[in-house]
N, C-alpha and C positions, 0 to 999 in steps of 0.2 A: 434465490438463495444468495446471501451476502458473501462477498469475496473476503477470504481470510488473508490479509496482507502478510502475516507471519509465514505463510507458505509460498509467497511469491518471490521470484528471483530478483525483482526490482525494489523490494522493500529494504530499507536500511535504518539503522539506529544512529542518531547523531549525538554529539557531545553538548548540544545546545539545550539548556533547561527549558526555554520557552517553546522550542520546536524539536522534541526528541525523536520524531519519526519522519521518514522521508520516502519518496518514490523516485527512483532513477528514471523510470519510463516517462513520467510527466514532469520531472524536474522541479519538485517542490518539497519543502519541509513543513511539518505541521505538528500541532499538539495532539490532534486526533489521529485516528487510523486514516491513512490516505484514501482507502476505498470509501469511507464515509464522506470525506470532503468531495471526492469525485461524484458520488451519488447526489449529494446536496447541490453541487454546482451545475451538473449536467442533467440530472434527473434519470440517469442511466447507471447501471452497474459498470464497474471498471472494465474496459475493453482491452487493457494492456496486461492483465493477469497472465502470468506464466508460472507453472509449477516449478519449484526449485528442483534442480537436478538431484536425483537420489532421495528426494523427500516423497515417500509414497503414502504418508498419512493424509487423510482428508477430513 
């Protein structure tokens, strides 16, 4: 199952047009969803995913 970055506490939105999404756990900004970049780079699903506090939707 793919990781949903919108539900992760490490996901953030930037003001940069070229890189509007970021991951605090891995320390990068990207145009794509960070979990997609991690999967493509490592071949594994994101291991840093942590559900946002108070966000019970899945």
